[in-house]
C-alpha positions as CSV (number, residue, x, y, z in Angstrom):
1,X,0.0,0.1,0.2
2,X,1.4,3.3,-0.9
3,X,1.4,6.5,1.4
4,X,-1.4,8.9,1.2
5,X,-0.5,11.8,-1.1
6,X,0.5,15.0,1.0
7,X,-2.0,17.8,0.8
8,X,-1.3,21.5,1.0
9,X,-3.6,22.1,4.1
10,X,-0.8,20.7,6.3
11,X,1.5,23.6,5.2
12,X,-1.0,26.3,5.5
13,X,-1.5,25.8,9.4
14,X,0.7,26.8,12.1
15,X,2.1,23.8,14.0
16,X,2.2,25.9,17.0
17,X,1.5,29.3,18.5
18,X,5.2,30.4,17.7
19,X,4.9,30.3,13.8
20,X,2.0,33.1,14.1
21,X,-1.6,32.8,13.7
22,X,-3.6,30.8,10.9
23,X,-2.9,33.3,7.5
24,X,-0.7,35.5,9.6
25,X,2.8,34.0,9.8
26,X,6.0,35.7,11.4
27,X,8.5,34.5,8.7
28,X,7.6,36.8,6.1
29,X,7.5,39.8,8.9
30,X,11.0,39.0,9.8
31,X,12.6,38.6,6.6
32,X,12.2,42.6,5.7
33,X,14.9,42.9,8.3
34,X,17.9,41.5,6.1
35,X,16.3,42.5,3.2
36,X,16.2,46.2,4.1
37,X,19.3,46.5,5.7
38,X,21.6,44.2,3.3
39,X,20.0,46.2,0.2
40,X,20.9,49.5,1.9
41,X,24.2,48.5,3.0
42,X,24.8,47.9,-0.7
43,X,24.1,51.3,-1.3
44,X,26.0,52.2,1.1
45,X,29.0,50.4,-0.3
46,X,28.4,52.3,-3.6
47,X,28.1,55.7,-1.8
48,X,31.2,54.9,0.0
49,X,33.0,53.8,-3.2
50,X,31.9,57.1,-5.0
51,X,33.6,58.7,-2.4
52,X,30.8,60.4,-0.7
53,X,31.6,60.4,3.2
54,X,33.8,57.2,3.0
55,X,34.2,56.5,6.8
56,X,30.3,57.2,7.5
57,X,29.0,55.2,4.6
58,X,31.6,52.4,5.4
59,X,30.7,52.4,8.9
60,X,26.9,52.4,8.0
61,X,27.2,49.3,5.8
62,X,28.7,47.2,8.4
63,X,26.2,48.2,11.2
64,X,23.5,47.4,8.4
65,X,25.4,44.2,7.8
66,X,25.3,43.3,11.5
67,X,21.6,44.1,11.9
68,X,20.8,42.4,8.8
69,X,22.8,39.0,10.1
70,X,20.8,39.1,13.4
71,X,17.5,39.5,11.8
72,X,18.2,36.5,9.5
73,X,18.6,34.5,12.2
74,X,15.6,35.5,13.6
75,X,13.6,34.7,10.4
76,X,15.8,31.5,10.0
77,X,13.8,30.4,13.5
78,X,10.2,31.0,12.4
79,X,11.0,30.1,8.5
80,X,12.3,26.5,10.0
81,X,9.2,26.2,12.3
82,X,7.2,26.9,8.8
83,X,9.1,24.5,6.6
84,X,8.8,21.8,9.4
85,X,5.1,21.6,8.2
86,X,5.7,21.0,4.7
87,X,5.4,17.2,3.9
88,X,8.3,15.8,2.9
89,X,8.8,14.4,-0.8
90,X,6.8,17.0,-1.9
91,X,8.1,19.9,-4.7
92,X,7.4,22.5,-1.9
93,X,9.3,20.5,0.5
94,X,12.5,20.6,-2.2
95,X,11.7,24.3,-3.0
96,X,12.1,25.0,0.5
97,X,15.0,23.0,1.1
98,X,16.7,25.2,-1.6
99,X,15.4,28.2,-0.1
100,X,17.0,27.2,3.0
101,X,20.1,26.6,1.4
102,X,20.7,29.6,-0.3
103,X,19.8,31.6,2.8
104,X,22.4,29.5,4.8
105,X,25.1,30.8,1.7
106,X,23.8,34.5,2.2
107,X,24.0,34.3,6.0
108,X,27.8,32.9,5.3
109,X,28.5,35.7,3.0
110,X,27.3,38.3,4.8
111,X,29.2,37.0,8.3
112,X,32.4,36.8,6.3
113,X,31.5,40.5,4.5
114,X,31.3,41.7,8.1
115,X,34.4,40.5,9.6
116,X,36.4,41.3,6.4
117,X,35.3,44.7,6.9
118,X,37.0,45.3,10.4
119,X,36.9,48.9,11.4
120,X,38.2,50.3,8.1
121,X,36.8,53.6,6.8
122,X,36.5,52.7,3.4
123,X,34.8,49.8,1.5
124,X,37.4,47.3,-0.3
125,X,36.5,45.3,-3.5
126,X,36.2,42.5,-1.9
127,X,33.6,43.4,0.9
128,X,31.7,45.0,-2.2
129,X,31.7,41.8,-4.3
130,X,30.5,40.1,-1.4
131,X,27.8,42.6,-0.9
132,X,26.8,42.1,-4.5
133,X,26.7,38.1,-4.6
134,X,25.0,38.5,-1.6
135,X,22.0,40.5,-2.6
136,X,22.4,38.2,-5.6
137,X,22.0,35.1,-4.1
138,X,19.2,36.7,-1.6
139,X,17.5,37.6,-4.5
140,X,17.0,34.4,-5.7
141,X,16.4,32.8,-2.6
142,X,13.5,35.5,-2.3
143,X,12.1,34.1,-5.6
144,X,11.9,30.7,-4.1
145,X,9.9,31.9,-1.0
146,X,7.8,33.9,-2.9
147,X,7.0,30.5,-5.2
148,X,6.4,28.7,-1.5
149,X,3.9,31.4,-0.3
150,X,2.1,32.2,-3.2
151,X,2.4,29.4,-5.7
152,X,2.4,26.2,-3.1
153,X,0.2,28.5,-0.5
154,X,2.7,27.7,2.0
155,X,1.0,29.4,5.5
156,X,-1.4,31.0,3.1
157,X,-4.9,30.8,4.2
158,X,-7.0,28.9,2.0
159,X,-9.2,30.3,-0.9
160,X,-12.4,30.2,1.0
161,X,-10.9,32.2,4.0
162,X,-9.4,34.8,1.7
163,X,-12.9,35.3,0.0
164,X,-13.9,36.5,3.3
165,X,-11.9,39.5,2.8
166,X,-14.2,40.5,-0.5
167,X,-17.5,40.2,0.8
């Protein structure tokens, strides 16, 4: 006898209260911290390279990277809670696993980036390259996160619940 086919409903409902309420997960709220701070850090890096108040932008970028790392670690906790509800052996599970692996690469890149910078008052070529690659990989991971939510409906309320907003 074969195993029953997994249903998407298991991935829609929170496993516990820590994950956030039904239809309102915490993970997507938290991902805005690293996305925003790391995007801003790249802008600061470019401004520092362009010669505008180099020390302030370089230090600001390092602070933003550090804040992003902390935010990413928080987002990873809640993301793993959501991931644990996705049935194994499904396309959604494989997509989630790829999303996690890419995020681990991104966090590693930014941790290296943070320490490579040290207390320098300028932005070197290596930190700039790490920021660019980090944002690119983050974009790919974000695409997969969007696929999990918007295509596969992970932690998204079912259509009947959604229809309540249009009555």
